[in-house]
C-alpha positions, -999 to 999 in steps of 0.1 A, spaced: -494 595 -767 -478 601 -733 -495 585 -701 -515 610 -682 -527 600 -647 -554 617 -626 -548 622 -587 -577 624 -564 -575 661 -548 -612 661 -533 -640 639 -521 -676 648 -519 -705 632 -503 -729 641 -534 -723 646 -570 -739 680 -571 -711 693 -549 -684 678 -572 -702 691 -603 -700 726 -590 -662 724 -578 -654 706 -611 -670 735 -633 -649 759 -611 -617 740 -621 -624 735 -655 -632 773 -660 -595 778 -649 -582 752 -676 -579 724 -654 -586 690 -668 -610 673 -644 -625 637 -641 -652 625 -615 -653 590 -604 -683 572 -587 -708 601 -595 -730 578 -614 -732 551 -589 -739 576 -561 -765 593 -584 -781 562 -587 -781 554 -551 -771 584 -525 -771 559 -497 -740 541 -507 -720 574 -509 -703 566 -476 -697 528 -484 -678 535 -517 -660 566 -501 -679 595 -519 -675 610 -553 -639 616 -562 -626 646 -578 -596 637 -598 -573 661 -618 -544 656 -639 -511 646 -620 -495 675 -635 -522 701 -625 -524 689 -587 -505 719 -572 -526 746 -591 -561 726 -584 -553 725 -546 -545 763 -546 -579 770 -562 -596 746 -537 -581 761 -509 -594 794 -519 -629 785 -520 -645 791 -486 -669 764 -475 -695 775 -453 -731 775 -445 -756 804 -446 -787 813 -430 -821 823 -448 -807 861 -448 -774 851 -465 -753 856 -434 -726 829 -424 -736 804 -398 -715 804 -365 -709 773 -341 -726 783 -310 -697 765 -290 -666 780 -307 -679 805 -330 -661 788 -361 -677 795 -397 -668 760 -408 -701 744 -405 -721 720 -425 -756 707 -430 -760 670 -426 -789 645 -424 -795 623 -396 -817 594 -383 -809 597 -347 -849 605 -335 -874 579 -337 -895 595 -363 -864 595 -387 -854 560 -377 -891 548 -387 -894 562 -418 -856 549 -426 -869 516 -417 -900 520 -440 -878 531 -468 -853 503 -466 -881 475 -464 -902 488 -490 -875 504 -515 -889 538 -510 -873 571 -507 -871 584 -470 -901 607 -463 -886 624 -433 -852 632 -423 -837 657 -397 -814 681 -408 -787 696 -384 -756 715 -387 -721 701 -374 -690 723 -366 -659 709 -385 -638 724 -360 -652 712 -326 -678 687 -338 -708 705 -320 -744 696 -336 -769 719 -336 -801 735 -351 -806 771 -364 -841 774 -355 
């Protein structure tokens, strides 16, 4: 048996994102392994601390996997299915993220932390990956 090694080709904050990409790569015959997905599924708040879910492929298939990953267009869409554009630079390279910058979000974060419960309120915003602008769509 030869020694097969895996190489990390992508990192995701949540395992659901990694599972979707894993399925896409496996459908093209690439052997895929996810690392730290069970830990993050158990406690999503540790994702940044442990470096997210690592998507690993066989070292011999890295080039093919990266080609497929580069062909996937990451973008956010509005309620009508249209790509969101950054209001500053008009880029479509926009992602949804959660924040606790306002007082209401901060209060619920502290409450959840102290009483080991899930957060009841989080503020969702979009951020442009090109210029870093944060914005709401409504």
